[in-house]
N, C-alpha and C positions, 0 to 999 in steps of 0.2 A: 356771313349768315344773314338771311333775310328775316327781319322782325315780322313782316307781314305773313310770311309762310309759317313761322312758328305760331303766331296768334291764330291763324286759320286752322292749322292742324290741331292745335289744342281745342278749338271749338269743335272740330270734327270728332275728336276723341270723346269729349264731353257728351256730344249728341249720340254717338255710337253706343255709348254705355247708358246714357240717361234715358233715351227714348224707350228701349225695351223695359228698363226697370220701372219707368213711369207707367208704361202700358200695363205691366203686371199689377202694380199697386192699384191703378184705377179699376181694372176689371175685377180684381179680388174684392175691392170695396163695394163695387156695384152689384156683382153677382154672388159673392160669398162662396165661390168654389175653392176647394182645397188647393194649397200650393203644390201638393204632390203631382197634380196634373201638369202644371207648368214644368216642374222638375223632370217629369217623365218625358216631356217634349225635348228638354235640353239633353237628357241622356240619349234619346232617340237620335238626335243630330250627331252627337259625339260617337255613338256606336256605329252609325252609318258611315262616318268618315274613316273609322278604324278599318272598315272593310273596303270602302270606296277608294281611298288613296292607293293602297297596294294593287287594287284591281286596275286602276288607271295605269299604273306602271307596267302591269302585265299586258294590257291592251296596247300600250305604246310600243312595247317590244314585238308583240304578236303581229301588229299591223304596220310596224315601222312608221309610226305616225308622222315623224319629223319629215319624212320624204313624201308624204301624201299631200294632195291639194288641201288648202285651208278648209274648204267646205266639208271634206271628209273628216278632218280633225275635229271640226266643230260638231258634226253630227255624232261621231263616236263619243266624244267627251260629254256632249249634252245628254245622249241616251244613257250613258253610264251614270250620270248624276241623277237622272230621273228614276232609273231602276232602283238604285241603292237607297235613295232617300224616301221615295214613296213606298217601296217594299218594306223599309224599316218602319214607316208609319203604320202600315197595314199589320205587320207582325206584332207591333206593340199593342194595337187595339184588339187584335185577335187573341193574343195569348197572355198579355200582362194587364193592360188597362181595359179590362172587359166591360167596365161600366160606362166607358166613353161612347155614348150613343146620341147625345143631344148636341145641338149646334154650339151652345156655349162651351161645353166640355171640349169638343173638337177644336173650337177656336182657341181655347186655352192651351191645348196640346201644341197647336201650330205656333202659338205665341212663344212657348218655351223653345221650340225647334228653331224658329227664325230669330228669336231674341238672343239666344246664347251664341248664335253665329255672329250677330252684330256685336255682341259684347266681346267675343274673342278677337274679332277684327279690330275693335277699338283698343284693346289691350296690346295687340301686336303693333298697332300704329303708334301707341305710346312708347313702346320699346324702340321702335324704328326712329322716332323723333329724338329720343334720348341718345341713341347711337350716333345719329347724324350731327347732333350738337357737339358731342364729344369729339368726333372726327374732324369737324370743321374748325374746332378750337385747339386741336392738337398742335403742339410745336413741331413734332416730328411724326408726320403721318406714316412714314415708312416703318417706324418702330412699332406701329399697331399691328403689323403683319396681315394687312388686308389681302383677301384673295384677288386673283386676276379679274379685272373688269369692275372691281368695286369702285374705283375712281369715277368711272362713267355713271354708275348708279348714284353716287353721292352728288355729282354735278346735276344729274337729272332731277334729283329730289329738290335741290335748292333753286332749280330753274323752272319748276313746274308752274303752269298757269295758276293764278290765284283762285280761279273757280274750281280747281280740281278737288280740294278737300270737301267742298260743299256738294259737288257732284257725287262724291263717294257716299256722303250721308244720304242723298236722295236715292242712290242705288240700293242702300241697305233698307230704307223704308219700303221701296218697291219690292225688294226680296222678301221682307217680312210679310207684306201683303200677300205675296204669292204663297208663302208657307201657310198663312192663315186660311186662304181659300182652298188650297190643296188638302189641308188637314180635314176640312169639312167635306170635301169631295170624297176622300177615302172613307170617311165615316158612313157615307151612303151605302158602302158595301154591306154594312151590317144591318142598317135599318131597312134596306130594300132587298137584302139577301141575294145580292148579285155581285159579280166580280168586275163588271165593266167600268165602274167608277175608278178602280185602281188603274186600269189601263189608260183611262182618260187623264188621270193625274200624272202618270208617267210621261205621256206624250206632251202634255202642256208644260211640264217641268223641263223636259228635254228640249222642246222648242225654244223656251226662254233662254236656257243656258247656251244652246247652240247659236242662237241669234247674238248673244253677248260675245261669245268667243269669236265668231266670224266678223261681227260688226266692228269691234274695237280695232281690228287690224285692217279693215276695209273702208269703213265710213268715218271712223274717228269717234272719240269718246262722247262728244256732245251729241252727235246724231244718234248714237246708240242709246244714250240716256233718254233722249226724246222718245224713241221707239219703246224702250222699256217702261216709260211712263204710261204709254198707251196700254201696255200689257198689265201694268199695275191697276189702271182704271177698269180694265176688263176683269181683273181678279176681284175687285170690289163688287162688280156685277155678279160674279160667280158666288161670292159670299151672300149676296141678297137672294140669289136663286136657291142656294142650299139651305138658307134659313127657312124657306118655305117648305122644303122637302124633309128636313130632318125633324124627327119627332122623338118623344121620350121625356121622361121626367127630368127636370133640372135639379141638380144637387144644390 
């Protein structure tokens, strides 16, 4: 067992959970918006995944994705993510959270959406670390009844580069920035009374996800994170642009 890996993964877990929680606390204190908006964003993400995951399974069978070129797989999965998550955001603003029309409100909804995703990944990583520690310290690994291929996964975990946990945190921060930006873009549908921002949000989300799926298996993790960082900076620019466009009374 590598002590360095354990320490870095623990730091990863703390940051995955701590960053969204801290962001919620800071924005609530600064803007005074109700926590219900953030919770609505979290529910939006969970609901979108309840539909998104089985839809991906159907798409995989319908297109026989495993036999398709990687670029096709990336495009299909990316577009699926974009459609389900951005459509979910639109439906929530259209039929449930009808008062979300200002930039701060849309930002808070996106914070709940991206924040709960980071939090759930952090909790999953905590469970993974606990399992890996139990497995590596087991006197009789065979008695644990691990599935086929688990030994390779365990070895890969303990042999991962030391920068991997920190790259995972960077990826979550970038993803959260993307969710913040796209939430404000979708809000434009209601302040501008037009549907085109929804399609723009779907395409931007699809592009980012497809790039990640394709890039990890083609260019490597470090290169992909560098490209995603650029997308994150562009998402910050989108936030600044939508701040000028969105109007309405702040709650």
